[in-house]
C-alpha distance (Angstrom), angle and dihedral (degrees) to the residues before:
residue distance angle dihedral
M1 . . .
P2 3.98 . .
S3 3.74 117.4 .
I4 3.88 119.4 -114.0
S5 3.78 121.5 -139.4
I6 3.75 118.2 -140.7
F7 3.90 84.5 -123.5
D8 3.76 87.3 64.1
V9 3.65 89.2 60.6
I10 3.93 104.7 39.4
G11 3.91 96.4 23.1
P12 3.68 130.2 -137.6
N13 3.86 131.4 -45.8
M14 3.81 98.7 -94.5
V15 3.80 154.0 144.2
G16 3.77 116.4 -118.1
P17 3.88 139.0 43.7
S18 3.80 101.8 -82.8
S19 3.68 134.8 46.1
S20 3.87 92.2 -152.3
H21 3.66 97.2 42.9
T22 3.80 104.9 36.4
A23 3.85 109.6 16.3
G24 3.76 93.4 38.2
A25 3.89 91.1 44.6
V26 3.93 89.9 52.3
A27 3.88 89.2 48.7
I28 3.75 95.0 50.6
A29 3.84 93.1 49.8
L30 3.71 94.3 45.7
L31 3.84 92.4 53.1
V32 3.81 88.0 47.5
K33 3.81 89.8 51.0
K34 3.83 90.5 50.7
L35 3.91 90.9 50.0
F36 3.83 94.9 51.6
P37 3.88 112.2 92.4
G38 3.67 107.0 -137.5
S39 3.86 142.5 -0.3
I40 3.76 116.8 -29.5
K41 3.84 118.8 -128.7
E42 3.75 102.6 173.2
V43 3.78 135.5 9.1
E44 3.82 130.0 -167.5
F45 3.78 120.9 -162.6
V46 3.80 118.0 -154.7
L47 3.80 111.6 -164.7
Y48 3.76 126.2 -159.0
G49 3.79 136.4 -173.5
S50 3.75 117.0 -11.0
F51 3.91 91.0 -6.9
A52 3.77 87.2 63.8
R53 3.80 93.9 46.5
T54 3.73 99.4 45.6
Y55 3.71 109.8 21.1
K56 3.78 97.7 116.7
G57 3.77 95.3 47.0
H58 3.78 93.5 48.1
G59 3.78 95.7 42.9
T60 3.89 90.9 -117.8
D61 3.71 92.4 142.0
R62 3.85 91.3 54.3
A63 3.81 89.4 45.8
L64 3.74 93.4 50.6
L65 3.86 91.2 48.9
G66 3.70 90.5 45.6
G67 3.73 93.5 53.9
M68 3.87 89.4 48.2
L69 3.91 88.5 56.4
G70 3.82 89.1 53.4
F71 3.83 101.5 -100.6
E72 3.83 123.0 150.4
T73 3.88 119.0 -128.4
H74 4.03 90.0 -96.2
D75 3.71 97.1 47.6
L76 3.76 110.6 123.2
R77 3.85 91.6 -150.6
I78 3.79 87.1 77.9
K79 3.70 89.2 86.2
N80 3.81 91.5 61.6
S81 3.86 95.7 39.7
F82 3.89 94.5 122.2
K83 3.79 91.3 54.4
L84 3.75 94.2 42.9
A85 3.70 93.7 47.8
E86 3.89 89.8 53.0
E87 3.84 90.8 48.0
Q88 3.87 88.6 54.0
G89 3.89 91.9 47.0
L90 3.84 93.0 -116.9
I91 3.82 108.8 157.9
Y92 3.82 109.7 -144.5
S93 3.82 141.3 174.2
F94 3.78 140.4 178.3
V95 3.85 121.5 -141.9
T96 3.70 123.8 -177.9
N97 4.00 122.9 -145.9
E98 3.71 113.0 -168.7
K99 3.70 95.0 156.1
E100 3.71 95.3 73.2
T101 3.75 106.2 71.4
E102 3.76 105.7 162.7
V103 3.69 94.1 89.2
H104 3.83 138.4 88.1
P105 3.91 107.6 -76.1
N106 3.81 90.1 -122.9
T107 3.78 99.4 56.4
V108 3.77 134.6 140.8
E109 3.75 129.6 175.7
I110 3.82 112.0 -158.4
H111 3.91 119.6 -157.3
L112 3.72 113.6 -163.4
T113 3.76 133.6 -167.6
G114 3.79 121.6 -168.0
T115 3.73 129.9 -144.5
D116 3.84 86.0 -108.7
G117 3.83 92.9 53.2
A118 3.79 95.5 -101.9
F119 3.89 114.8 147.2
M120 3.73 132.4 -155.7
S121 3.79 133.6 171.9
V122 3.83 120.8 -162.3
R123 3.76 130.8 174.5
G124 3.82 124.7 -152.3
V125 3.69 137.9 176.9
S126 3.79 131.8 -148.8
I127 3.90 107.5 -137.6
G128 3.69 101.7 -177.6
G129 3.83 139.1 -79.2
G130 3.73 90.9 47.1
K131 3.72 95.0 -63.6
V132 3.68 120.8 128.9
K133 3.81 144.6 -177.7
I134 3.88 133.5 -146.3
V135 3.72 105.8 -138.6
K136 3.84 106.6 169.9
I137 3.84 138.5 29.8
N138 3.61 121.2 -170.4
G139 3.87 90.4 -23.9
V140 3.76 95.8 -46.5
D141 3.82 118.7 116.1
V142 3.78 113.7 -121.5
D143 3.82 134.2 160.0
F144 3.84 126.9 -147.2
T145 3.84 137.2 124.8
G146 3.89 104.9 -147.6
E147 3.80 86.7 -126.4
Y148 3.83 88.5 119.1
S149 3.79 130.5 46.6
T150 3.80 97.5 -84.0
L151 3.78 130.5 -158.1
V152 3.80 117.0 -163.0
I153 3.69 118.8 -167.4
R154 3.81 125.3 -171.0
H155 3.76 113.1 -157.9
L156 3.80 146.2 137.6
D157 3.70 116.5 -76.3
Y158 3.96 93.4 -107.3
P159 3.79 135.0 154.9
G160 3.81 109.7 -97.2
M161 3.77 100.8 21.1
V162 3.80 95.3 114.2
A163 3.79 90.7 47.5
Y164 3.94 88.9 49.8
I165 3.86 92.0 49.8
A166 3.76 93.2 45.2
T167 3.84 90.7 50.8
C168 3.74 93.8 50.0
L169 3.87 88.9 51.5
S170 3.78 91.8 46.5
E171 3.74 95.2 48.9
R172 3.87 88.3 57.5
N173 3.76 95.8 43.5
V174 3.69 96.2 -114.2
N175 3.87 113.5 159.9
I176 3.71 113.1 -136.5
A177 3.82 112.3 -137.2
F178 3.81 93.7 176.2
M179 3.75 133.6 -5.7
R180 3.85 124.8 -173.6
L181 3.85 136.9 167.9
Y182 3.68 121.7 -144.4
R183 3.86 125.3 -177.7
E184 3.81 144.6 173.1
K185 3.78 93.4 -131.3
K186 3.81 139.4 -39.9
G187 3.82 110.4 -50.3
A188 3.76 94.8 4.7
T189 3.83 133.1 102.6
A190 3.89 111.9 -43.5
Y191 3.76 136.2 178.7
S192 3.75 126.7 -143.6
V193 3.71 114.0 -158.9
V194 3.82 120.3 -161.2
E195 3.67 122.3 -175.2
S196 3.87 121.1 -169.3
D197 3.82 132.9 -176.9
E198 3.84 89.9 -138.9
E199 3.79 135.4 55.4
I200 3.78 115.5 -75.8
P201 3.87 113.8 -133.1
Q202 3.74 111.6 -115.1
E203 3.74 93.0 -136.6
L204 3.82 89.8 64.7
L205 3.94 87.3 74.0
E206 3.79 93.4 61.3
K207 3.74 89.2 46.3
L208 3.76 93.1 53.1
R209 3.81 90.7 44.9
E210 3.88 90.5 60.7
H211 3.87 89.4 74.4
E212 3.86 108.4 96.1
K213 3.91 91.6 -137.6
V214 3.79 92.6 55.6
E215 3.79 112.4 98.8
D216 3.76 101.8 178.3
V217 3.82 142.2 -14.0
M218 3.83 123.7 -149.4
L219 3.77 129.1 -175.4
I220 3.81 135.5 -154.6
Q221 3.88 106.6 -168.3
V222 3.84 118.3 -159.0
Protein backbone atom coordinates (compact mmCIF):
# COMPACT_ATOMS: atom_id res chain seq x y z
CA MET A 1 0.00 0.00 0.00
CA PRO A 2 1.52 3.40 -0.97
CA SER A 3 2.32 5.82 1.85
CA ILE A 4 0.35 9.06 2.17
CA SER A 5 2.05 12.30 3.19
CA ILE A 6 0.28 14.73 5.52
CA PHE A 7 0.69 17.27 2.67
CA ASP A 8 -1.47 15.03 0.46
CA VAL A 9 -4.24 15.59 3.01
CA ILE A 10 -3.92 19.26 4.01
CA GLY A 11 -2.22 20.55 0.86
CA PRO A 12 0.72 22.92 0.46
CA ASN A 13 1.34 26.37 1.97
CA MET A 14 -0.06 28.51 -0.81
CA VAL A 15 -1.80 31.60 -2.12
CA GLY A 16 -5.07 30.92 -3.98
CA PRO A 17 -8.17 28.72 -3.74
CA SER A 18 -6.94 25.44 -5.26
CA SER A 19 -3.86 23.30 -4.76
CA SER A 20 -4.22 21.88 -8.29
CA HIS A 21 -5.12 25.08 -10.12
CA THR A 22 -3.01 27.61 -8.23
CA ALA A 23 -0.23 26.01 -6.17
CA GLY A 24 0.41 23.40 -8.85
CA ALA A 25 0.43 26.08 -11.55
CA VAL A 26 2.99 28.14 -9.61
CA ALA A 27 5.18 25.06 -9.12
CA ILE A 28 5.13 24.11 -12.81
CA ALA A 29 6.06 27.61 -13.98
CA LEU A 30 8.80 27.94 -11.37
CA LEU A 31 10.37 24.64 -12.50
CA VAL A 32 10.24 25.79 -16.13
CA LYS A 33 11.87 29.10 -15.21
CA LYS A 34 14.70 27.20 -13.48
CA LEU A 35 15.17 25.02 -16.56
CA PHE A 36 15.41 27.93 -18.98
CA PRO A 37 19.02 28.97 -19.64
CA GLY A 38 18.99 32.76 -19.63
CA SER A 39 16.73 35.77 -19.23
CA ILE A 40 13.12 35.45 -20.38
CA LYS A 41 11.69 38.01 -22.78
CA GLU A 42 8.34 36.44 -23.68
CA VAL A 43 6.20 33.59 -22.40
CA GLU A 44 3.07 31.97 -23.82
CA PHE A 45 0.95 29.66 -21.66
CA VAL A 46 -1.16 27.10 -23.55
CA LEU A 47 -3.85 25.73 -21.22
CA TYR A 48 -5.62 22.39 -21.58
CA GLY A 49 -8.58 20.64 -19.94
CA SER A 50 -9.87 22.17 -16.71
CA PHE A 51 -6.98 24.64 -16.74
CA ALA A 52 -8.40 26.01 -20.00
CA ARG A 53 -11.97 26.16 -18.70
CA THR A 54 -11.42 27.68 -15.25
CA TYR A 55 -8.05 29.43 -15.28
CA LYS A 56 -9.44 32.93 -14.68
CA GLY A 57 -11.76 31.99 -11.83
CA HIS A 58 -9.15 29.91 -10.02
CA GLY A 59 -6.31 32.37 -10.56
CA THR A 60 -4.31 29.88 -12.59
CA ASP A 61 -3.18 32.69 -14.88
CA ARG A 62 -1.80 34.76 -11.98
CA ALA A 63 -0.22 31.63 -10.50
CA LEU A 64 1.56 30.66 -13.71
CA LEU A 65 2.85 34.17 -14.19
CA GLY A 66 3.94 34.32 -10.55
CA GLY A 67 5.97 31.13 -10.92
CA MET A 68 7.56 32.56 -14.05
CA LEU A 69 8.60 35.60 -11.99
CA GLY A 70 10.32 33.26 -9.52
CA PHE A 71 7.69 33.26 -6.75
CA GLU A 72 7.08 30.25 -4.49
CA THR A 73 3.55 28.93 -3.89
CA HIS A 74 3.09 30.95 -0.67
CA ASP A 75 4.36 34.29 -2.03
CA LEU A 76 1.72 37.01 -1.62
CA ARG A 77 3.09 38.82 -4.67
CA ILE A 78 1.31 36.25 -6.84
CA LYS A 79 -1.86 38.35 -6.45
CA ASN A 80 -0.12 41.19 -8.31
CA SER A 81 1.75 39.09 -10.85
CA PHE A 82 0.17 40.82 -13.88
CA LYS A 83 1.33 44.23 -12.71
CA LEU A 84 4.76 42.98 -11.66
CA ALA A 85 5.33 41.20 -14.98
CA GLU A 86 4.49 44.38 -16.87
CA GLU A 87 6.85 46.39 -14.66
CA GLN A 88 9.64 43.94 -15.47
CA GLY A 89 8.90 44.13 -19.20
CA LEU A 90 7.90 40.47 -19.48
CA ILE A 91 5.60 39.87 -22.45
CA TYR A 92 2.99 37.20 -21.67
CA SER A 93 -0.12 35.64 -23.17
CA PHE A 94 -2.62 32.87 -22.38
CA VAL A 95 -4.05 30.54 -25.03
CA THR A 96 -6.65 27.83 -24.45
CA ASN A 97 -6.63 24.51 -26.30
CA GLU A 98 -9.83 22.53 -25.75
CA LYS A 99 -9.48 20.47 -28.93
CA GLU A 100 -6.67 18.28 -27.66
CA THR A 101 -8.34 16.11 -25.04
CA GLU A 102 -5.91 13.20 -24.65
CA VAL A 103 -3.99 15.01 -21.92
CA HIS A 104 -4.13 15.28 -18.14
CA PRO A 105 -6.96 17.72 -17.23
CA ASN A 106 -4.56 20.11 -15.47
CA THR A 107 -2.01 20.59 -18.23
CA VAL A 108 -0.08 23.64 -19.37
CA GLU A 109 2.51 23.99 -22.09
CA ILE A 110 4.85 26.92 -21.62
CA HIS A 111 6.64 28.45 -24.60
CA LEU A 112 9.59 30.63 -23.62
CA THR A 113 11.63 33.06 -25.69
CA GLY A 114 14.81 34.50 -24.20
CA THR A 115 16.33 37.93 -24.62
CA ASP A 116 18.99 36.24 -26.77
CA GLY A 117 16.37 34.57 -29.01
CA ALA A 118 16.63 31.11 -27.40
CA PHE A 119 13.37 29.13 -27.40
CA MET A 120 12.09 26.34 -25.18
CA SER A 121 8.76 24.53 -24.89
CA VAL A 122 7.92 22.64 -21.68
CA ARG A 123 4.71 20.81 -20.77
CA GLY A 124 3.75 20.23 -17.15
CA VAL A 125 0.79 18.75 -15.29
CA SER A 126 -0.61 19.48 -11.85
CA ILE A 127 -1.45 16.12 -10.29
CA GLY A 128 -3.08 17.28 -7.03
CA GLY A 129 -2.06 18.53 -3.61
CA GLY A 130 0.35 21.01 -5.16
CA LYS A 131 2.41 18.20 -6.71
CA VAL A 132 3.47 18.45 -10.36
CA LYS A 133 5.28 16.63 -13.14
CA ILE A 134 7.20 17.83 -16.17
CA VAL A 135 6.13 15.55 -19.02
CA LYS A 136 7.58 17.05 -22.21
CA ILE A 137 10.55 19.24 -23.21
CA ASN A 138 10.74 20.57 -26.77
CA GLY A 139 8.39 17.83 -27.94
CA VAL A 140 10.29 14.97 -26.28
CA ASP A 141 8.42 12.98 -23.60
CA VAL A 142 10.08 13.12 -20.16
CA ASP A 143 8.91 12.43 -16.61
CA PHE A 144 10.22 14.12 -13.47
CA THR A 145 8.78 16.04 -10.51
CA GLY A 146 11.44 18.54 -9.46
CA GLU A 147 11.19 17.23 -5.89
CA TYR A 148 14.84 16.15 -6.13
CA SER A 149 17.84 18.10 -7.38
CA THR A 150 17.48 17.41 -11.09
CA LEU A 151 20.02 17.53 -13.89
CA VAL A 152 18.63 17.62 -17.43
CA ILE A 153 21.15 17.01 -20.22
CA ARG A 154 20.14 17.56 -23.84
CA HIS A 155 22.41 15.60 -26.15
CA LEU A 156 22.50 13.54 -29.29
CA ASP A 157 21.48 9.91 -28.91
CA TYR A 158 25.00 8.50 -29.15
CA PRO A 159 26.73 5.36 -27.80
CA GLY A 160 28.56 5.99 -24.55
CA MET A 161 26.64 9.12 -23.49
CA VAL A 162 24.98 7.52 -20.48
CA ALA A 163 28.31 6.09 -19.35
CA TYR A 164 29.96 9.51 -19.72
CA ILE A 165 27.26 11.21 -17.64
CA ALA A 166 27.40 8.51 -14.95
CA THR A 167 31.20 8.78 -14.76
CA CYS A 168 31.06 12.57 -14.36
CA LEU A 169 28.57 12.15 -11.52
CA SER A 170 30.58 9.39 -9.84
CA GLU A 171 33.82 11.40 -9.95
CA ARG A 172 32.05 14.12 -7.95
CA ASN A 173 30.42 11.70 -5.50
CA VAL A 174 26.90 12.59 -6.61
CA ASN A 175 24.49 9.87 -5.52
CA ILE A 176 21.97 9.04 -8.27
CA ALA A 177 18.42 8.50 -7.02
CA PHE A 178 16.93 8.09 -10.52
CA MET A 179 18.38 8.29 -14.01
CA ARG A 180 16.39 7.97 -17.23
CA LEU A 181 17.02 8.52 -20.92
CA TYR A 182 14.33 9.92 -23.24
CA ARG A 183 14.70 10.41 -26.97
CA GLU A 184 12.79 11.40 -30.11
CA LYS A 185 14.20 8.50 -32.12
CA LYS A 186 17.48 6.65 -32.57
CA GLY A 187 20.35 9.03 -33.27
CA ALA A 188 18.24 12.18 -32.71
CA THR A 189 17.93 14.58 -29.77
CA ALA A 190 17.73 12.89 -26.39
CA TYR A 191 17.34 14.02 -22.80
CA SER A 192 19.06 12.33 -19.88
CA VAL A 193 17.36 13.20 -16.59
CA VAL A 194 19.27 12.59 -13.36
CA GLU A 195 17.63 13.08 -9.97
CA SER A 196 19.74 13.19 -6.82
CA ASP A 197 18.82 13.49 -3.15
CA GLU A 198 21.73 15.86 -2.59
CA GLU A 199 22.98 19.13 -4.06
CA ILE A 200 24.54 18.78 -7.50
CA PRO A 201 27.81 20.77 -7.86
CA GLN A 202 27.62 23.61 -10.36
CA GLU A 203 30.99 22.79 -11.91
CA LEU A 204 29.56 19.46 -13.08
CA LEU A 205 27.54 21.36 -15.68
CA GLU A 206 30.68 22.73 -17.32
CA LYS A 207 32.29 19.28 -17.33
CA LEU A 208 29.27 17.75 -19.05
CA ARG A 209 29.25 20.54 -21.65
CA GLU A 210 32.79 19.57 -22.69
CA HIS A 211 31.42 16.53 -24.53
CA GLU A 212 30.89 17.33 -28.20
CA LYS A 213 27.51 15.55 -28.27
CA VAL A 214 26.09 17.56 -25.36
CA GLU A 215 23.90 20.45 -26.56
CA ASP A 216 22.81 21.91 -23.22
CA VAL A 217 22.71 21.18 -19.51
CA MET A 218 20.01 22.44 -17.12
CA LEU A 219 19.83 22.19 -13.35
CA ILE A 220 17.03 22.41 -10.80
CA GLN A 221 18.66 22.62 -7.38
CA VAL A 222 16.64 21.55 -4.33
